C-alpha positions as CSV (number, residue, x, y, z in Angstrom):
1,M,42.7,-23.3,21.8
2,K,39.8,-25.5,22.0
3,I,40.1,-29.3,21.7
4,K,38.3,-29.3,18.4
5,E,40.7,-26.9,16.7
6,L,43.8,-28.5,18.3
7,T,42.8,-31.9,16.9
8,V,42.5,-30.6,13.2
9,L,46.0,-28.8,13.6
10,V,47.4,-32.1,14.8
11,G,45.9,-34.2,12.4
12,V,47.1,-31.9,9.5
13,I,50.6,-31.9,11.0
14,G,50.2,-35.7,11.4
15,I,49.3,-36.0,7.6
16,I,52.6,-34.3,6.7
17,L,54.7,-36.7,8.9
18,M,53.2,-39.5,7.6
19,M,55.1,-39.0,4.1
20,I,58.4,-39.0,6.0
21,V,57.9,-41.4,9.2
22,P,57.2,-45.0,8.7
23,V,53.8,-45.9,10.0
24,P,53.3,-49.2,11.7
25,I,50.9,-51.5,9.5
26,F,48.2,-51.9,12.3
27,L,47.9,-47.8,12.4
28,I,47.7,-47.9,8.6
29,D,45.0,-50.1,8.7
30,V,42.9,-47.7,11.1
31,L,43.8,-44.8,8.9
32,L,42.5,-46.1,5.8
33,V,39.1,-46.9,7.4
34,I,39.2,-43.2,8.7
35,N,40.0,-42.1,5.2
36,I,36.9,-44.1,3.8
37,T,34.7,-42.9,6.8
38,I,35.6,-39.4,6.0
39,A,35.0,-39.5,2.1
40,L,31.5,-41.1,2.9
41,L,30.7,-38.1,5.4
42,V,31.8,-35.7,3.0
43,L,29.3,-37.3,0.1
44,L,26.4,-37.5,2.7
45,V,26.8,-33.9,3.8
46,A,27.1,-32.6,0.1
47,M,23.8,-34.5,-0.8
48,N,21.9,-32.5,2.3
49,T,23.2,-29.1,1.7
50,Q,20.5,-26.6,-0.2
51,E,23.1,-24.5,-1.5
52,A,26.8,-24.3,-2.1
53,L,27.6,-21.8,0.6
54,E,26.2,-24.2,3.4
55,F,29.4,-26.3,2.7
56,S,31.9,-23.3,2.1
57,I,34.7,-25.3,3.8
58,F,34.8,-28.0,1.0
59,P,37.6,-26.6,-1.1
60,S,39.8,-26.7,1.9
61,L,38.7,-29.8,2.9
62,L,39.2,-31.1,-0.7
63,L,42.9,-30.3,-0.3
64,I,43.3,-31.9,3.0
65,T,41.6,-35.3,2.1
66,T,43.8,-35.4,-1.0
67,L,46.8,-34.7,1.1
68,F,45.7,-37.5,3.5
69,R,45.3,-40.0,0.5
70,L,48.5,-39.2,-0.8
71,A,50.4,-39.6,2.6
72,L,48.6,-42.9,3.0
73,N,49.9,-43.8,-0.5
74,V,53.3,-43.0,0.6
75,S,52.9,-45.4,3.7
76,T,51.4,-48.2,1.9
77,T,54.1,-48.1,-0.8
78,R,56.9,-47.8,1.6
79,N,55.4,-50.9,3.5
80,I,54.8,-52.8,0.1
81,L,58.1,-52.3,-1.2
82,S,60.0,-52.8,2.0
83,K,57.8,-55.6,3.8
84,G,56.0,-57.0,1.1
85,E,52.6,-56.3,2.9
86,A,50.4,-53.3,3.7
87,G,47.8,-54.4,6.2
88,H,44.5,-56.3,6.3
89,V,42.8,-53.5,4.7
90,V,44.9,-53.3,1.6
91,H,44.9,-57.1,1.2
92,T,41.5,-57.4,1.5
93,F,40.7,-55.0,-1.2
94,G,43.0,-56.5,-3.6
95,S,41.9,-60.2,-3.4
96,F,38.2,-59.7,-2.5
97,V,37.5,-57.0,-5.2
98,A,39.7,-59.0,-7.8
99,G,37.6,-62.2,-6.8
100,G,41.1,-64.2,-7.4
101,N,41.6,-62.8,-10.7
102,L,44.4,-60.2,-10.9
103,V,43.2,-59.1,-14.4
104,V,39.8,-58.4,-13.2
105,G,41.2,-56.4,-10.2
106,F,43.4,-54.4,-12.6
107,V,40.7,-53.8,-14.9
108,V,38.2,-52.9,-11.9
109,F,40.8,-50.3,-10.8
110,L,41.3,-48.9,-14.4
111,I,37.6,-48.3,-14.6
112,L,37.5,-46.5,-11.2
113,V,40.0,-44.3,-12.3
114,I,38.6,-43.5,-15.7
115,V,35.3,-42.8,-14.1
116,Q,36.7,-40.5,-11.5
117,F,39.2,-38.6,-13.8
118,I,37.3,-38.4,-17.2
119,V,33.7,-38.3,-16.1
120,I,33.3,-36.9,-12.6
121,T,36.3,-34.8,-12.2
122,K,36.8,-33.3,-15.7
123,G,32.7,-32.3,-15.5
124,S,33.0,-30.9,-11.8
125,E,36.2,-28.9,-12.9
126,R,34.3,-27.5,-16.1
127,V,31.2,-26.6,-14.0
128,A,33.2,-25.0,-11.3
129,E,34.9,-22.9,-14.0
130,V,31.9,-21.6,-15.6
131,A,29.9,-21.0,-12.3
132,A,33.1,-19.0,-11.2
133,R,32.7,-17.0,-14.3
134,F,29.3,-16.4,-14.4
135,T,29.4,-15.4,-10.7
136,L,31.9,-12.8,-11.2
137,D,30.0,-11.4,-14.1
138,A,26.6,-11.4,-12.1
139,M,28.0,-9.4,-9.0
140,P,27.7,-5.8,-10.3
141,G,24.2,-6.3,-11.3
142,K,23.6,-8.1,-7.7
143,Q,25.1,-5.2,-6.2
144,M,23.0,-2.7,-8.0
145,S,20.0,-4.6,-7.0
146,I,21.0,-4.5,-3.3
147,D,21.3,-0.8,-3.4
148,A,18.0,-0.3,-5.4
149,D,16.1,-2.3,-2.7
150,L,18.1,-0.4,0.2
151,N,17.1,2.8,-1.5
152,A,13.5,1.8,-2.0
153,G,13.3,0.7,1.7
154,L,12.5,-2.9,1.0
155,I,15.8,-3.9,3.1
156,N,17.4,-2.2,5.9
157,E,21.2,-1.6,6.1
158,Q,22.1,-4.8,7.8
159,Q,20.1,-6.9,5.4
160,A,22.1,-5.0,2.6
161,R,25.3,-5.8,4.1
162,D,24.5,-9.7,4.7
163,R,23.4,-10.0,1.1
164,R,26.5,-8.3,-0.1
165,K,28.7,-10.5,2.1
166,K,26.8,-13.6,0.5
167,I,27.5,-12.5,-3.0
168,E,31.0,-12.0,-1.9
169,N,31.4,-15.4,-0.6
170,E,29.7,-16.9,-3.4
171,A,32.3,-15.5,-5.8
172,D,35.1,-16.7,-3.5
173,F,33.6,-20.1,-3.1
174,Y,33.2,-20.9,-7.0
175,G,36.7,-19.3,-7.6
176,A,38.2,-21.7,-5.1
177,M,36.2,-24.7,-6.2
178,D,37.7,-23.9,-9.6
179,G,41.2,-24.5,-8.2
180,A,40.3,-27.2,-5.8
181,S,39.0,-29.4,-8.6
182,K,42.7,-29.7,-9.6
183,F,43.6,-31.5,-6.7
184,V,41.1,-34.3,-7.5
185,K,42.3,-34.4,-11.1
186,G,46.0,-34.5,-9.9
187,D,45.0,-37.3,-7.3
188,A,43.7,-39.7,-10.1
189,I,47.0,-39.3,-12.1
190,A,48.9,-39.8,-8.9
191,G,46.9,-43.0,-8.1
192,I,48.1,-44.5,-11.8
193,I,51.6,-43.6,-11.3
194,I,51.7,-45.0,-7.7
195,L,50.1,-48.1,-9.2
196,I,52.9,-48.6,-11.8
197,V,55.6,-47.7,-9.2
198,N,54.3,-50.3,-6.8
199,L,54.2,-53.2,-9.5
200,I,57.5,-52.6,-11.0
201,G,59.1,-51.8,-7.8
202,G,57.3,-55.0,-6.3
203,F,58.8,-57.0,-9.1
204,I,62.3,-56.0,-9.0
205,I,62.5,-56.0,-5.1
206,G,60.6,-59.4,-4.9
207,M,62.7,-61.2,-7.5
208,V,66.1,-59.5,-6.9
209,S,66.3,-58.9,-3.2
210,N,63.8,-61.7,-1.7
211,G,64.5,-64.5,-4.5
212,D,61.0,-64.9,-5.3
213,S,59.8,-66.4,-8.5
214,F,58.1,-64.4,-11.2
215,A,54.6,-66.1,-10.5
216,E,55.0,-65.6,-6.8
217,A,56.3,-61.8,-7.2
218,A,53.4,-61.2,-9.6
219,N,50.8,-62.7,-7.1
220,T,52.0,-60.9,-4.1
221,Y,52.7,-57.5,-5.4
222,T,50.0,-57.3,-7.9
223,I,47.4,-58.0,-5.2
224,L,48.9,-55.5,-2.9
225,S,49.2,-52.7,-5.6
226,I,45.6,-53.4,-6.9
227,G,44.2,-53.3,-3.4
228,D,46.3,-50.2,-2.7
229,G,44.9,-48.3,-5.6
230,L,41.3,-49.4,-4.8
231,V,41.3,-48.5,-1.1
232,S,42.9,-45.0,-2.4
233,Q,40.5,-44.6,-5.4
234,I,37.4,-45.7,-3.8
235,P,37.5,-42.6,-1.3
236,A,38.6,-40.4,-3.8
237,L,35.7,-41.5,-6.1
238,L,33.1,-40.5,-3.1
239,I,35.3,-37.1,-2.7
240,S,35.0,-36.4,-6.3
241,T,31.3,-37.2,-6.3
242,A,30.7,-34.7,-3.7
243,A,32.8,-32.0,-5.6
244,G,30.3,-32.5,-8.4
245,L,27.3,-32.3,-6.2
246,I,28.3,-29.1,-4.6
247,V,29.2,-27.4,-7.9
248,T,26.0,-28.4,-9.6
249,R,23.8,-27.9,-6.6
250,A,21.3,-25.1,-7.5
251,T,19.6,-23.2,-4.7
252,S,16.4,-25.1,-3.7
253,E,14.4,-25.7,-0.7
254,G,15.5,-29.1,0.1
255,N,18.4,-31.5,0.1
256,L,19.1,-33.6,-2.7
257,S,17.0,-36.7,-1.6
258,S,14.0,-34.6,-1.0
259,D,14.4,-33.0,-4.5
260,I,14.9,-36.2,-6.0
261,T,11.8,-37.8,-4.4
262,S,9.6,-34.9,-5.1
263,Q,10.8,-33.9,-8.7
264,I,11.6,-37.4,-10.3
265,L,9.2,-39.5,-8.2
266,G,6.4,-37.2,-7.6
267,H,4.6,-37.7,-10.9
268,P,2.4,-40.8,-10.6
269,K,1.2,-40.6,-14.1
270,L,4.7,-40.7,-15.6
271,I,5.3,-43.5,-13.4
272,F,2.4,-45.4,-14.7
273,I,3.7,-45.0,-18.3
274,A,7.1,-46.0,-17.3
275,A,6.0,-49.1,-15.6
276,G,3.7,-49.9,-18.7
277,T,6.9,-49.7,-20.8
278,I,8.8,-52.3,-18.6
279,L,5.8,-54.4,-19.1
280,V,5.8,-54.4,-22.7
281,L,9.5,-54.9,-22.7
282,G,9.1,-58.0,-20.5
283,T,6.2,-59.3,-22.4
284,F,7.1,-58.9,-26.1
285,T,11.0,-59.0,-26.0
286,P,13.4,-62.1,-24.9
287,I,14.3,-60.0,-21.7
288,G,11.7,-62.0,-19.9
289,V,9.1,-61.6,-17.1
290,I,11.4,-62.4,-14.3
291,S,13.5,-59.2,-14.7
292,T,10.8,-56.7,-15.5
293,Y,7.5,-57.9,-14.0
294,P,8.8,-57.1,-10.4
295,I,10.0,-53.8,-11.2
296,A,6.9,-52.9,-13.2
297,I,4.6,-53.9,-10.2
298,G,6.8,-52.0,-7.7
299,L,6.5,-48.9,-9.7
300,I,2.6,-49.4,-10.1
301,I,2.4,-49.9,-6.4
302,Y,4.4,-46.7,-5.5
303,A,2.6,-44.8,-8.1
304,I,-0.9,-45.8,-6.7
305,K,0.4,-44.9,-3.2
306,M,1.9,-41.4,-4.4
307,Q,-1.5,-40.8,-6.0
308,S,-3.3,-41.3,-3.0
309,N,-0.9,-39.2,-0.9
310,L,-1.4,-36.3,-3.5
311,K,-5.1,-36.3,-3.3
312,K,-4.8,-36.3,0.4
313,K,-2.3,-33.4,0.6
314,Q,-4.4,-31.6,-1.9
315,V,-7.4,-32.0,0.4
316,E,-5.3,-31.0,3.3
317,V,-4.2,-27.9,1.5
318,E,-7.7,-26.9,0.7
319,Q,-8.9,-27.3,4.3
320,M,-5.9,-25.3,5.4
321,H,-6.7,-22.6,2.9
322,E,-10.2,-22.5,4.0
323,E,-9.4,-22.2,7.7
324,Q,-7.0,-19.4,6.8
325,Q,-9.6,-17.5,5.0
326,I,-11.9,-18.3,8.1
327,E,-9.1,-16.6,10.5
328,E,-8.6,-13.8,8.3
329,V,-12.2,-13.1,8.3
330,R,-12.3,-13.4,12.1
331,S,-9.1,-11.2,12.7
332,P,-9.4,-7.5,13.2
333,E,-7.0,-6.7,10.7
334,S,-9.4,-8.3,7.8
335,V,-11.9,-5.1,8.4
336,I,-9.0,-2.7,7.1
337,G,-9.3,-4.1,3.4
338,L,-13.1,-3.2,3.3
339,L,-12.2,0.3,4.3
340,H,-10.7,1.3,0.5
341,V,-12.9,3.1,-1.7
342,D,-12.1,3.3,-5.3
343,P,-11.7,6.8,-6.8
344,I,-13.9,5.8,-10.0
345,E,-15.9,2.8,-10.4
346,F,-18.1,1.3,-13.5
347,E,-20.3,-1.4,-12.7
348,F,-22.6,-2.8,-15.1
349,G,-25.1,-5.7,-15.5
350,Y,-24.5,-9.1,-16.7
351,G,-26.3,-8.3,-20.0
352,L,-23.4,-5.6,-20.6
353,I,-20.4,-8.0,-20.1
354,P,-19.6,-8.4,-23.9
355,L,-18.6,-4.6,-23.5
356,A,-15.6,-5.5,-21.2
357,D,-14.7,-8.9,-22.7
358,T,-11.9,-8.7,-25.3
359,Q,-12.8,-12.5,-26.1
360,Q,-16.3,-11.2,-27.4
361,G,-14.8,-8.1,-29.1
362,G,-15.3,-5.7,-26.1
363,D,-13.1,-2.6,-26.2
364,L,-14.0,-1.0,-23.1
365,L,-10.7,-1.3,-21.5
366,D,-9.1,0.3,-24.4
367,R,-11.4,3.1,-24.4
368,V,-10.8,3.6,-20.8
369,I,-7.3,4.3,-21.6
370,L,-8.3,6.7,-24.1
371,I,-10.5,8.6,-21.7
372,R,-7.7,8.9,-19.1
373,R,-5.3,10.3,-21.7
374,Q,-8.1,12.6,-23.0
375,C,-8.8,14.0,-19.3
376,A,-5.1,14.4,-18.9
377,L,-4.8,16.6,-22.0
378,E,-8.0,18.5,-21.4
379,L,-8.0,18.9,-17.6
380,G,-4.6,18.7,-16.9
381,I,-4.8,15.9,-14.0
382,V,-3.9,12.0,-14.0
383,V,-7.4,10.3,-13.8
384,P,-7.2,7.4,-11.2
385,V,-7.7,4.1,-12.2
386,I,-11.2,3.2,-13.1
387,R,-12.5,0.1,-11.6
388,I,-14.4,-2.0,-13.8
389,R,-16.4,-4.9,-12.6
390,D,-20.0,-6.8,-13.3
391,N,-22.7,-6.3,-10.6
392,I,-25.5,-9.0,-10.6
393,Q,-27.8,-6.5,-8.5
394,L,-28.0,-4.3,-11.4
395,K,-30.5,-5.0,-14.5
396,P,-28.8,-6.8,-17.4
397,N,-28.7,-3.9,-19.4
398,E,-27.9,-1.1,-16.8
399,Y,-24.8,0.6,-15.6
400,V,-23.8,2.8,-12.7
401,I,-20.8,5.1,-12.6
402,K,-19.6,5.8,-8.8
403,I,-17.3,8.3,-7.3
404,K,-15.8,7.3,-4.4
405,G,-18.2,4.4,-3.5
406,N,-21.4,6.6,-4.3
407,S,-23.3,6.4,-7.4
408,V,-23.5,9.6,-9.2
409,T,-25.3,8.6,-12.3
410,R,-26.7,5.6,-14.3
411,G,-27.8,4.5,-17.7
412,E,-29.0,1.6,-19.9
413,L,-27.8,0.2,-22.9
414,L,-29.0,-2.0,-25.9
415,L,-26.1,-3.6,-27.1
416,N,-27.6,-4.7,-30.5
417,H,-29.0,-1.2,-31.2
418,Y,-27.5,2.2,-32.1
419,L,-28.4,5.6,-30.2
420,A,-29.6,8.2,-32.8
421,M,-29.9,11.7,-31.6
422,S,-32.1,14.0,-33.5
423,P,-30.6,17.2,-35.2
424,G,-33.5,19.4,-34.1
425,F,-36.4,17.9,-36.1
426,D,-38.0,14.6,-36.1
427,D,-38.1,12.3,-39.2
428,D,-41.3,10.1,-38.7
429,S,-39.6,7.4,-41.0
430,V,-36.6,6.8,-38.3
431,E,-38.5,4.4,-35.7
432,G,-37.1,3.2,-32.4
433,I,-37.2,3.1,-28.9
434,E,-37.4,6.3,-27.2
435,T,-34.6,7.2,-24.5
436,T,-32.5,9.9,-23.1
437,E,-29.0,10.3,-24.1
438,P,-27.2,9.9,-20.7
439,A,-24.3,12.1,-20.8
440,F,-26.2,15.5,-22.2
441,G,-29.8,14.5,-21.3
442,L,-30.9,14.9,-24.8
443,P,-33.9,13.1,-26.2
444,A,-32.9,10.1,-28.5
445,L,-33.8,6.9,-29.6
446,W,-32.5,3.4,-29.7
447,I,-32.5,2.0,-33.5
448,D,-31.7,-1.2,-35.2
449,E,-29.0,-1.8,-37.8
450,A,-31.6,-1.9,-40.5
451,T,-32.6,1.9,-39.6
452,K,-29.2,3.2,-38.9
453,E,-28.4,4.4,-42.5
454,R,-31.8,6.0,-42.8
455,A,-31.3,8.1,-39.6
456,E,-27.9,9.1,-40.6
457,L,-29.2,10.1,-44.1
458,S,-32.0,12.1,-42.2
459,G,-29.1,13.9,-40.2
460,Y,-29.4,12.0,-36.8
461,T,-26.2,11.6,-34.9
462,V,-25.7,7.8,-34.5
463,V,-23.4,6.2,-32.2
464,D,-22.8,2.4,-31.0
465,P,-23.2,1.6,-27.1
466,P,-19.5,1.7,-26.1
467,S,-19.3,5.1,-27.6
468,V,-22.1,6.1,-25.2
469,V,-20.6,4.8,-22.1
470,A,-17.1,6.4,-23.3
471,T,-18.8,9.8,-23.8
472,H,-20.9,9.4,-20.6
473,L,-18.2,8.2,-18.5
474,T,-15.8,11.2,-19.7
475,E,-18.3,13.7,-19.2
476,I,-18.9,12.5,-15.4
477,I,-15.0,12.7,-14.5
478,K,-14.7,16.1,-16.0
479,R,-18.1,17.3,-13.9
480,H,-16.4,15.7,-10.8
481,A,-12.7,16.5,-11.6
482,H,-12.6,18.6,-8.5
483,E,-13.6,15.6,-6.3
484,L,-10.6,13.5,-7.6
485,I,-7.9,15.8,-7.1
486,G,-6.5,15.8,-3.2
487,R,-3.2,16.6,-1.6
488,Q,-1.5,13.3,-2.9
489,E,-2.6,13.9,-6.6
490,T,-1.5,17.8,-6.2
491,K,2.1,16.9,-4.7
492,A,2.5,14.3,-7.7
493,L,1.6,17.3,-10.2
494,I,3.9,19.5,-8.4
495,D,6.8,16.9,-8.3
496,N,6.3,16.7,-12.2
497,V,6.7,20.3,-12.6
498,K,9.8,20.4,-10.1
499,E,11.7,18.2,-12.5
500,G,11.8,21.2,-14.7
501,Y,11.3,24.1,-12.5
502,P,12.9,23.4,-9.2
503,T,13.4,27.0,-8.2
504,L,9.9,27.7,-8.8
505,V,8.4,24.8,-6.3
506,E,11.0,25.2,-3.8
507,E,10.2,29.0,-3.6
508,L,6.5,28.1,-3.3
509,V,6.1,25.1,-1.2
510,P,6.0,25.1,1.8
511,S,7.2,28.7,2.5
512,I,4.3,30.6,0.8
513,L,1.7,28.0,0.4
514,S,1.1,24.5,1.7
515,I,0.2,21.5,-0.8
516,G,-3.3,22.0,0.6
517,D,-3.7,25.5,-0.4
518,I,-2.6,24.7,-3.8
519,Q,-4.9,22.0,-3.8
520,K,-7.9,24.0,-2.9
521,V,-7.2,26.5,-5.6
522,L,-6.9,23.6,-8.4
523,A,-10.2,21.7,-7.3
524,K,-11.9,25.2,-7.4
525,M,-10.6,25.7,-11.0
526,L,-11.7,22.1,-12.2
527,R,-15.0,22.6,-10.5
528,E,-15.7,25.3,-13.4
529,K,-13.9,23.2,-15.9
530,I,-10.8,25.3,-16.3
531,S,-7.9,23.1,-17.2
532,V,-4.9,22.9,-14.7
533,R,-2.6,21.7,-17.3
534,D,-0.6,24.8,-17.5
535,M,0.8,24.1,-13.8
536,V,3.8,26.5,-14.3
537,T,1.8,29.4,-14.8
538,I,-0.5,28.7,-11.8
539,L,2.3,28.2,-9.6
540,E,3.9,31.4,-10.8
541,T,0.8,33.4,-10.2
542,L,0.4,31.6,-6.6
543,A,4.1,32.4,-5.7
544,D,3.4,36.1,-6.8
545,Y,0.1,36.5,-5.0
546,G,0.5,33.9,-2.2
547,T,2.5,36.4,-0.1
548,Y,-0.5,38.7,0.0
549,T,-3.4,36.3,0.7
550,K,-3.8,33.1,1.7
551,D,-7.6,32.9,0.7
552,P,-8.1,30.3,-2.1
553,D,-11.2,32.0,-3.4
554,I,-9.0,35.3,-4.2
555,L,-6.0,33.4,-5.3
556,T,-8.1,31.2,-7.9
557,E,-9.2,34.4,-9.5
558,Y,-5.7,35.9,-9.8
559,V,-4.9,32.4,-11.4
560,R,-7.9,32.6,-13.7
561,Q,-6.8,36.1,-14.8
562,A,-3.1,34.6,-15.4
563,L,-4.8,32.0,-17.9
564,S,-6.8,34.5,-19.7
565,R,-5.7,33.2,-23.1
566,Q,-6.6,29.8,-22.3
567,I,-9.8,30.4,-21.0
568,T,-10.5,32.8,-24.0
569,Q,-9.6,29.9,-26.5
570,Q,-11.7,27.5,-24.4
571,Y,-15.1,29.6,-24.9
572,T,-14.3,31.0,-28.6
573,T,-13.5,28.8,-31.6
574,N,-12.2,30.0,-34.9
575,G,-11.8,33.3,-34.0
576,E,-15.7,33.8,-33.6
577,S,-17.3,36.4,-31.3
578,L,-17.9,35.2,-27.7
579,K,-21.7,35.4,-27.0
580,V,-22.4,36.7,-23.5
581,I,-25.2,37.6,-21.4
582,T,-23.8,40.9,-19.4
583,V,-24.5,41.4,-15.7
584,G,-26.0,45.0,-15.5
585,P,-25.0,47.6,-13.1
586,S,-28.0,47.2,-10.7
587,L,-27.4,43.7,-10.4
588,E,-23.7,43.9,-9.8
589,R,-24.5,46.6,-6.8
590,K,-26.9,44.3,-5.3
591,I,-24.2,41.1,-5.1
592,A,-21.5,43.7,-4.1
593,E,-23.7,45.0,-1.2
594,S,-24.4,41.5,0.1
595,V,-21.0,40.5,0.2
596,Q,-20.1,40.1,4.0
597,Q,-16.6,39.7,5.5
598,S,-15.6,37.0,8.3
599,D,-12.6,35.7,10.1
600,Q,-12.8,32.8,7.7
601,G,-13.0,35.0,4.7
602,S,-15.9,36.6,2.4
603,Y,-19.1,35.2,1.5
604,L,-22.4,36.1,0.0
605,A,-25.4,36.7,2.3
606,I,-28.4,37.5,0.1
607,D,-32.0,37.4,0.9
608,P,-34.1,34.6,-0.7
609,T,-36.5,36.9,-2.6
610,S,-33.6,38.7,-4.2
611,S,-31.9,35.3,-5.0
612,Q,-34.9,34.0,-6.6
613,L,-35.3,37.2,-8.8
614,I,-31.6,36.9,-9.9
615,H,-32.2,33.2,-10.9
616,H,-35.4,34.0,-13.0
617,R,-33.8,37.1,-14.7
618,I,-30.8,35.2,-15.6
619,T,-32.7,32.2,-16.6
620,E,-35.0,34.3,-19.0
621,Q,-31.7,35.5,-20.8
622,I,-30.1,32.1,-21.3
623,T,-33.4,30.8,-22.4
624,K,-33.8,33.3,-25.1
625,A,-30.4,32.7,-26.2
626,V,-30.6,28.8,-26.4
627,Q,-33.7,29.2,-28.5
628,S,-31.7,31.4,-30.9
629,G,-29.3,28.7,-31.4
630,Q,-26.3,30.0,-29.1
631,Q,-24.5,28.8,-26.0
632,P,-23.8,31.9,-24.0
633,V,-21.6,32.8,-21.1
634,I,-22.2,35.2,-18.3
635,L,-20.0,38.0,-18.2
636,T,-19.4,40.3,-15.2
637,S,-17.0,42.4,-13.6
638,P,-13.8,40.6,-11.7
639,T,-15.0,41.9,-8.1
640,I,-18.3,39.8,-8.1
641,R,-17.4,37.0,-10.6
642,M,-17.1,34.3,-7.9
643,Y,-19.9,35.5,-5.6
644,L,-22.4,35.4,-8.5
645,K,-20.7,31.9,-9.6
646,Q,-21.8,30.6,-6.3
647,L,-25.1,32.0,-6.4
648,L,-26.0,30.2,-9.7
649,E,-24.0,26.9,-9.0
650,R,-26.7,24.9,-7.8
651,T,-29.3,25.9,-10.4
652,L,-27.3,26.8,-13.3
653,Q,-23.9,24.6,-12.7
654,D,-23.2,24.0,-16.6
655,I,-23.2,27.8,-17.3
656,P,-19.6,29.5,-17.5
657,V,-19.4,32.9,-15.5
658,L,-16.4,34.9,-16.8
659,S,-15.1,38.2,-15.7
660,Y,-13.7,41.0,-18.1
661,S,-10.0,40.4,-16.8
662,E,-10.2,36.5,-17.9
663,L,-10.8,37.6,-21.6
664,E,-8.0,38.6,-24.0
665,P,-8.3,42.3,-25.1
666,S,-8.5,41.2,-29.1
667,V,-11.5,39.0,-28.5
668,E,-15.0,40.2,-30.0
669,I,-17.7,40.1,-27.5
670,Q,-21.4,39.9,-28.8
671,S,-24.0,40.8,-26.0
672,L,-27.1,38.7,-26.2
673,G,-28.7,40.5,-23.3
674,V,-28.2,42.4,-20.0
675,V,-29.6,41.0,-16.5
676,N,-30.8,43.7,-14.5
677,I,-32.8,43.7,-11.3
């Protein structure tokens, strides 16, 4: 065994032997000094611990020190009653502390016992009991928190094991402290009993056996009894104080001394107030300036020094923060943060800040939340978070909408005006600033509050600036929805379906189609403003046809046909007939003959002259339909639908192109014209 371990074992055995074997007086003096030293060391260690587990041996140490004091009490009592003396340490405490007055010494001893027993020991016992109960009650929650962090990957297995061990140690420690505090309580009671035994026994032995007078016996044995009680109770008081510090010590970043100086003496303004109060007491009360002014002046000096140190520290912190920022800018890793591109951004000039400032009545943030909900219902996708910020480089009333860092549109608002759109005929009495409605490009007017009512009576559609922005932003999101859905977003949609239809997803992904293949199909549908909210039907169709082809264009056509009811209802309202422009046989034959096959799939290869002619004929028919107040769609056969859409995508992007297979048999179709070449 190591020498340190052997020393502890021998020491514990020696304590037990002290209760049986008489100890020489000179050795008792040495042991009493050692007892005081140990108690002082325990108190200092308790003051310098940051958390209770740093002094986990304290409950056992409390038992050993209590046993040591009781063994010393037995040895000193044996010498007092048998020899009438107990060494220089006991006699010094009895005579010096009492100051030559036995009553004073006895009162001091009683005060120490009361302080230890009623105040410190009783409070420590209660705190230890509550801490033990709360620690045990909190163990399940802490264990669940550790398991959650481990499952989330925030900690590894070793860290989880260490944290669980710490929780177990805390429970064991506070449970042990709850029981160990009884040792101190019993020690205080034993001290009183031993004092009484020494006094009564000393009187009897001194007067009967030694023949001393009552005064001599009282003087001798009272001093020795009081000295023995004091030399025992002072270390006991130190140990009891240490126990109180341990159980009341909350986890902090420093020891008790640093916490006191930082938390109590670290507020110069409060120290100035305390010093001023002391000055008032010394000046206007009989206490006097001699007792109060030195303390007040000392507090003022300390507060001034502390205030100066705080200012220096604040300057140092600011300098350090600036240096860290400079180092971060210089470091290669600082560039990584600049690579992030927000999916959607809304930037505005300083004149439009009231739109987003809730304190000025702006509700743009609330409208953005509603826009995301609306797009989720209409398109079936989760719109990414829209980044809203001001931009001093823009005009005061200008705003810009960006998709993946690139500007896709911009507009201007007049906050104190309303946007009025004509019903088809102009009213000369409605005057305003001519402009263009940003979402649909319609001619409009900015009118003031006084003109609003007249415009509404004349049939104008009048909207406020926040509604203009919300409508414009909604249309931009719908128009660019296919750019906002990537593989990660597609996986999130698939995972959502997997919760209710796990078999479907497990069969489709990844054995039949990959997430990238599904993403291409969803993007093509969103490009033509077809909602992908019915993901179950979409995935079922892909699972059926994905075994035959991996071409996303062909798979998209199959999915569109499976969503025929949804597409039909999207372009017809209240059972009305569907107004269409039909593609004639000659145009269908021309497009079918222009389709070429390659290793990457099929594509449309048509000569520029024919392409221009097709655009011209279709545009004529659309213009006629619009002039008659109709919003037509182009209807063609399923075999050429996607090629015709590719041909018209750049010039007639907003015109829907449908096939016969995408319409319900019950829908009534009204042809507004036929396109032939």
